[in-house]
ROLO-233207 format. One record per residue (C-alpha): x, y, z. Coordinates in steps of 0.02 Angstrom, whole numbers, plus 32768, in hexadecimal, padded with zeros to 4 digits. Example, Ala and Ser with C-alpha at 12.3 -4.5 7.8 and 13.67 -1.06 7.14 Angstrom:
82677F1F8186 82AC7FCB8165 
//
This chain:
DF44782C7896 DF3677E077DA DE8977C57789 DEC876FA7784 DEB276FD7838 DDFD772B7850 DD7076D0783C DCCB771B77F6 DC2C76FD785B DBC576C477D5 DC00760677F4 DBFC761B78B7 DB7A75A97902 DB52762F7989 DB3176B178F8 DAC376337895 DA4C7600792A DA3D76BD794C D9E976EF78AB D94D769B78D8 D93576EF7978 D9757795794C D8F1779F78C1 D878776F7942 D8AD77E279B2 D8AE7878793F D7F7784B78FF D7CE785B79B8 D81A790279D9 D7EA79537926 D75C79C0798A D7E77A0B79E4 D8487A2D7968 D7DA7AA6790F D7D77B1679AD D7CB7BD6797E D84F7BEE79FE D8E17BA879A1 D9317C237930 D8E67C367875 D9307BB37808 D9777B347895 D9397A9178AE D93D7A24794B D985797F78FE D996791E79B3 D954794F7A55 D97B78E77AED D94679167BAB D98B78DA7C46 DA3B78FA7C1B DA9A79137CB2 DB4079557CE8 DB91792B7D88 DBF579BD7DCA DC4079687E67 DC3678B97EA5 DB9278DE7F09 DAE9789B7ECE DA9079417F0C DAF979AE7E98 DACB795A7DF4 DA8379D57D7C D9FC79937CEC D9E979E57C51 D9A379E27B9E DA2179AD7B05 DA0579EB7A56 DA5B79E579B2 DA197A6F794D DA2E7A797893 DA337B26783E DA6E7B2C7788 DB027ACE7766 DB307ADE782E DB177A6778B4 DB037A9C7968 DAFC7A647A17 DAAA7AA27AAD DA8D7A627B64 DA117AC37BD0 D9FE7AA17C8D D9527A8C7CC7 D9117B1D7D21 D8E97B0B7DEE D9247A5C7DFE D8FC7A127EBA D9AE79FE7EFD DA127A0D7FA1 DAA47A427F33 DB237AAF7F7D DB487B067ECB DB087BA87EB7 DA8D7BD37E3A DB1A7C3B7DD8 DB807BA17DE5 DAFD7B457D9B DAEE7BC77CFE DBAA7BB77CDA DB837AFC7CA2 DB0C7B357C08 DB437B017B5C DB027B787AD1 DB0F7B5E7A21 DBB97B0C7A09 DBD57AED7958 DC1E7A487932 DC947A9C78BC DCEB7ACA795B DCDB7A1679A1 DD8679A9798F DD3B78FF79DF DCAE78A57A49 DCEB781D7AC1 DC60779B7AF5 DC71774D7B9E DBFA76A87BB3 DC2D76707C6D DBFC75BA7C90 DB8B760B7D22 DB4076B77D18 DB0977317C87 DB5D773E7BE6 DBAA77ED7BDB DC14786A7B53 DC9D78D77B60 DC8E795C7ABB DD4879A47AAD DD577A407A50 DDE57A6A79C2 DE377AD47A45 DE567A2B7AB0 DDD67A767B39 DD5079FC7B7B DC9B7A127BA0 DC5279C37C4A DC2B79037C24 DB6F78F77BF2 DB17785C7C49 DA8F780E7BEF DA1577CB7C79 D99E778E7BF5 DA17775A7B76 DA2677A97AC3 DADC77AD7AA9 DAD8774D7A0C DA4777AE79CC DAB4784E79F0 DB4A78027991 DAE077D678FF DA84787578ED DB3178D878F0 DB7178627872 DAD8789577FF DB1979427806 DBCE794D7814 DC6878DD77DE DC7C786C7875 DCEF77D07878 DD23775A7901 DDE0776C793A DE5276DA790E DEB576F079AA DE1776F67A25 DD6F76A379EE DD0D770F7A6E DD5477BD7A16 DCFC77FF7989 DD4F78887917 DCEF790078EC DD7D797D7890 DE28791A7886 DE8379BC787D DF3879AA7861 DF6C7A177906 E01E7A3F792C DFFB7A5379DD E01F799879FD E0BE79B0799F E0F37A3A7A05 E0BB79EA7AA8 E142795D7A88 E1BA79DA7AC5 E17B79E77B72 E1BE79207B70 E105790B7BC9 E0BC78A27B33 E05578507B99 E00578E77BF8 DF96790C7B61 DF2F78837B27 DEC178DD7AA7 DF1D79387A29 DECE7A007A1A DECD7A84799F DED57B4979D0 DE367B9279D6 DDEF7BEC7946 DDE77CBA7959 DD6B7D2A7913 DDAE7D507857 DDE17DF6783F DD497E2E77DA DCDC7E067852 DC627E8D78A2 DC747EB77953 DBB17EAF7959 DBCB7DFA7951 DC3C7DF479E5 DBB47DAC7A65 DB5E7D3E79EA DB6A7C8479FD DBAA7C967AA3 DBDB7BFB7B01 DBD27BCA7BB8 DC187B277BE9 DC227ADC7C81 DC9A7A7A7CF9 DC7D79C67D33 DCF379877DB4 DD6E7A1F7D8F DD4E7A007CE1 DD667A9F7C70 DCDD7B157C51 DD087BAC7BD1 DCAF7C387B81 DCC87C6E7AD6 DCA17CFE7A6C DC857CCA79BB DBFF7CE2792F DBDA7C2D7951 DC327BE478BA DCC57B7F78A6 DD537BA37827 DCFB7B3F7791 DC477B8D77AC DC827C4377BE DCCB7C21770F DC447BCF76BA DBB57C187707 DB6C7CCA7725 DAD57C90779B DAC77CD8784B DB017C7378DA DA757C33795F DA687CB879E5 DA157C547A6F DA4E7CE37B00 D9C87D5C7A9F D9477CE97A6E D9287C5A7AF4 D8B87BCF7ADC D8137BA07B25 D8557AEF7B39 D8E37B1C7B8D D8C17B0F7C3D D9397B8F7C73 D9727C427C33 DA2A7C4C7C5F DA6F7CF87C5B DB037D207BEC DB8E7D747C43 DC457D7D7C7E DC527D327D30 DCD87DC27D48 DCE37E727D42 DD687E927CBA DDB17F3B7CFF DD6B7F697DAC DDAB7F467E5A DD007F687EAE DCE97EB67EE8 DDA77E9B7F22 DD7B7E7A7FE7 DDEC7F0D8021 DDDB7F4180D2 DDCE801380E2 DE54805F8117 DE72810F8161 DEC5814880C3 DE5D814A8015 DEE5811F7FB0 DF02807A801B DEC37FD48053 DEF07F5080C4 DEFD7EA1809D DF2C7E14810A DFD67E0D80A7 DFF17ED280BF DFCB7F7D8093 DFB37FA67FD9 DF92803F7F78 DED980337F2F DEE3802E7E70 DE727FEC7DDF DEAE7F707D6A DEDA7FF07CD6 DF4F80597D55 DF907F9B7D9E DFB47F837CEC E03080027CE0 E08E7FDF7D72 E11C7F5A7D8B E1027ED37E01 E15C7EF77E88 E0E47F157F14 E0D97E747F68 E1227E558015 E1DC7E308012 E2217D7F801F E2577D5180C4 E2DF7CD38106 E2B37C238108 E2587BD781AA E2E17B8F821D E2EB7B15829B E2EA7B858344 E24C7BF082F0 E1F87B5582B3 E1FA7B1E8374 E1A17BBD83B1 E10A7B728342 E1017AEC83A4 E0A97AC2844B E1227A5784C3 E0CC79AF8478 E0F379DF83C3 E03B7A318396 E0487ABD8327 DFFE7B56837E DFC37BBC82F9 DFC27B658248 DF967C1981EB E0217C638244 E08A7BD781F8 E03D7BE48153 E0767C928148 E11F7C7E8187 E1477BF48102 E0EE7C4E807C E15E7CF08081 E1FC7C848095 E1ED7BC6808A E24C7B4C80F9 E3037B1C811B E3347A7B80C4 E3647A1B8165 E2AE7A3F81AF E2467A258106 E22D795D8125 E1C4798781D3 E1767A208189 E14379D880D5 E0E679518134 E08279C4818F E0607A3880E3 E03879A88077 DFB77976810E E00778C38122 E01A790481E4 DF8C797E8221 DFC57A1A827E DF7379EC831B DFD679378315 E060792F83AA E11278DF83A2 E0C9784A83DF E027782D8367 E099785A82D3 E11F77DF8304 E08B77598324 E050778E826E E0EA7774821F E0F076B7825A E0427690822F E05676E28186 E0FC76808166 E09D75E0818E E01E761A8118 E09876468083 E0E97598809C E04A753F8082 E02A75A37FD7 E0D2758A7FA7 E0E274DC7FB6 E04174CB7F42 E0A374F47EA7 E14674AA7EF6 E0F173F37F09 E0C373F87E41 E11D736B7DF3 E16573647D3E E0D772F47D08 E05473637D4E E0AB74047D0A E09373BB7C56 DFD473A87C7F DFD8745A7CC9 DFE374D67C33 DFB175757CA2 E04175537D26 E0C275387C99 E09175CB7C42 E09A763E7CE3 E13B75E37D1E E191760C7C72 E15076B27C61 E18D76DA7D22 E241768E7D0A E24A76E97C69 E22777977CB5 E289777F7D6D E32A776F7D0B E31878107CB8 E2D278777D4C E34D78F07DA4 E3D778817D77 E46079207D81 E43779217E3B E4BA78C97EAB E42378757EFE E3EF78197E68 E48D78267E11 E4ED777E7DC8 E4C976D67D90 E47176677E0F E43B76FD7E8F E3C976B07F12 E36B77567F16 E33977437E60 E302768C7E9D E29476DD7F17 E24C77567E98 E21176B67E32 E1D976607EDE E17676DD7F14 E11A77167E6B E0FB76517E4D E0B676487EF2 E04576E47EE0 E00376A27E38 DFC3760F7EAF DF81767D7F33 DF1276DE7EA9 DF03766B7E2C DE8776DC7DC6 DF05775E7DB4 DFA876F67D98 E02D774F7D5E E04777D77CEB E0E578367CA5 E10C78C07D14 E0EA78787DBC E196783D7DD5 E1CC79027DCF E13C791A7E50 E18D78897EC1 E24478B27E9B E24E79407F24 E1E778FE7FA1 E248785C7FAF E2E078D37FB0 E2A1792D8036 E260789B80AA E2E77825808C E27C779C80B8 E20E77218042 E176770B80A3 E16C77CF80D7 E18E77FD802C E101778F7FF1 E07277D48057 E0AC787F8045 E0A5786E7F7D DFF2781D7FA6 DFDD78BE8001 E00C792B7F65 DFB878B77EEF DF0A78D17F42 DF2179837F16 DF6179767E71 DF3078C27E2A DEAB79287DC5 DF35795F7D57 DF5478BF7D1A DEAD78817CFE DE9078307C56 DE0C78AD7C1F DE7F79347C49 DDFC79917CBF DE6D79D07D47 DED77A147CC3 DE447A5F7C5B DE0A7AB87CEE DEA47B087D1F DECA7B497C72 DE247B8D7C6F DE317BEB7D14 DEDC7C1C7CD2 DE987C767C39 DE0B7CCC7C94 DE857D127D14 DF017D477C8E DE557DAA7C3A DE3B7DED7CE5 DEE17E1F7D0F DF367E477C6C DEAC7E847BD5 DF2D7EA67B5C DF8C7E007B62 DEED7D8C7B6A DEB37DFA7AC6 DF587DE07A7D DF497D1F7AA1 DE897D227A56 DECC7D6379BE DF5B7CDF79A3 DEF97C4479CB DF4F7C317A6C DEB07C297AEC DED37B7F7B15 DF667BA07B7D DFC07AFB7B54 E0677B4D7B62 E0537B597C09 E0177AA07C1F E0BF7A687C6B E0CE7AFA7CE1 E0237AB67D33 E03979F27D05 E0CC79DF7D7F E0D27A897DE4 E1617AF17D91 E1CC7A497DA6 E2377A6F7D0D E22E7B1B7D11 E2A07B417DAF E3317B017DFF E3177A6A7E7D E3337AD97F1F E2BC7B657ECD E2327ACD7E99 E22E7A9D7F55 E2197B557F88 E18E7B737F17 E1237AD57F3E E1377AF17FFA E0F87BA57FF1 E0737B6E7F6D E0377ADC7FF9 E0217B5C8070 DF827B978028 DF997C3D8073 DF457CB67FFE DEFB7C447F80 DEFA7B867F62 DF1A7BB77EAD DFB07C217EBE DFFE7BBD7E3D DF8F7C077DBD DFC67CB57DF4 E07F7C7B7DE4 E0527C5A7D34 DFF97D047D15 E0937D537D5B E1067D017CE8 E0AD7D247C5B E0927DDC7C8E E1497DF17C98 E16C7DBB7BEE E0D47E077B9B E13A7E997B34 E1A17E0F7AFB E10E7D9B7ABF E0A97E277A6C E1507E7A7A26 E18C7DE379D7 E0DC7DBC799A E0EA7D0679D6 E0777C89798A E04C7BE379F0 E0E17B8379BB E1597C1479D7 E10B7C347A81 E11B7B7E7AB7 E1CC7B777A8A E1EF7C1E7AEB E18A7BD67B88 E1EB7B457B89 E2957BA67B7E E2677C097C0F E2AE7B657C77 E31F7B9B7CE5 E30B7C587CD0 E2727C817D3C E29F7CF77DD6 E2347C937E63 E22F7D237EE6 E2017DA57E75 E18B7D377E1E E1327D077EC9 E1277DC67EFB E0DB7DEA7E50 E0567D487E6C E02D7D8A7F1C E00A7E3B7EE2 DF9A7DFA7E47 DF3A7D857EC1 DF1A7E117F3C DEF77E857EA2 DE817E0A7E6B DE177DDD7F03 DD6E7D977EEC DD727DB57E38 DE0A7D3B7E22 DDBF7CC07E97 DD147CC67E26 DD8C7CA27D87 DDB97BEF7DCB DD337B667DB1 DCF97B067E59 DD5F7A727E71 DDF67AA97E09 DE857A4A7E53 DEEC7A577ED5 DE617A2B7F3B DE7C7A4C7FEC DE6F79A7806C DE0679BE810F DE4779FC819E DE4479608202 DE8478DE8184 DED978C780DF DE3F78A48077 DD97790D805C DD0378ED80CF DC6B78B08076 DBDE78EE80C3 DB5C78DA803E DB14783C7FD7 DBA878007F6A DBA577B87EBE 
//
């Protein structure tokens, strides 16, 4: 972004109006600022109580805390500490609550601050790091957003973005990431340009490794991350020798809760993996078979070939054995296990996919499923008629509709046209893709349409061969993958964070290499996760992988272990050729069509079993995909909802 496109805050009405209130607030809090609990030389320049995060949609699970801006030398830091002993009925454990703590993040590592001012409700901000990862949304229950921005501007370079008046750029670095992401052919997938994270400089002492540790929480599946630096960004390390703020060793008396700083997983141990003891000391029994007990160091030396062999796909005769006389699935777990290891024959997919996706329940009968198809077809036509009835004159005054319609029409003509099912001019199936996506944009108007959705719908329409059935199966899939397309990227951030922690757990040499080469944001895996390997595999293999993932047999996040398995297989090449971020992104893109699916699934299974509870602990609560409830498509809400 060029400087000419940016607007300075000094002539902004909000900024000007905030000066008096900001100065007043600073005078009121001046007594707190002199607290002896702060590191020597540090000054609290902003303090706000009752700043709250919303980990879930439930009111009872809100976590309030104290937000501070702290100046030390020429550096500005931000902290947010949750209050201790909040009375709550929250289902979140104390360990989970501690993960949300933000400790001493330097503004040299902050890329932007997005301000949200809804017509109803509280103002909140989202702080995005230079790596592209976002902190939890911070809700200001008692106001104070303008004062916060004004204080930041007093101490760091802050300008308003010319593209979005609610985005304030802290460091407008020209990152290569946005350029390289264009090769993914998903330019709208990443709404905020991001830069690779800054590693420790070579000359930094190992004694500083744990200083300035940052623990960031998850909000609605939004990323939390943990970094180990000396607390300074690239410019501050170059220009000052002052020590970083070390709150992990020197908690403030004003902070209402002392949060332990520790890794959520054990890096080199299988002690917490839930194995059932077998008759032999060197073996263990799991629900997926018997495996040799190994620690991670030994595991790293083995080739990943000990997942169970793949089986032939589920056929029509075998499918009938899973159903009773009225069509109910007798043993859903056994069915899911069978599909996990073999997939489904294509001619059976339209029936099985509807159940795997949750459109039909496992307990539904033939008659109930047929009745639901009839009801849902009428409902689909009603929704479709909403956009079909828009006249040209209305469309002229309906900008959002025109924009979405134009984007959909542009995307569907580029989706899987090499397949005979979508090939040729005036192909009716391409028109069905367009109609279903337009109807979905009216069904879920908040989310609308984003690039990548046509990739997810294409195999569903190919399998179902029915417009209404395809729509409702797509709706069911988007209940799980919808967060991938949120504007704030919360779903993607959460999954990329979990992937980084899984690689750290299961392949520490590769993790360390990524850390040394500014690759910890894992954006080179963005397309894998966003559209579930759709462009990495042949069409048939994509469908096979999806039905395996939808079983949730070993884990609802098996796709992340698939990512780890692929990276682990190519670790030697990645490290041996000393790939930097751009080279790695190009290499990952060129793997398209070269991935051995069966071998990768066996590797992913082995990794998932090996990781056990430690692997589950790497994945933040609420990370997509989210499972629907047993008796319906949508989540049950048994709590007070916002």
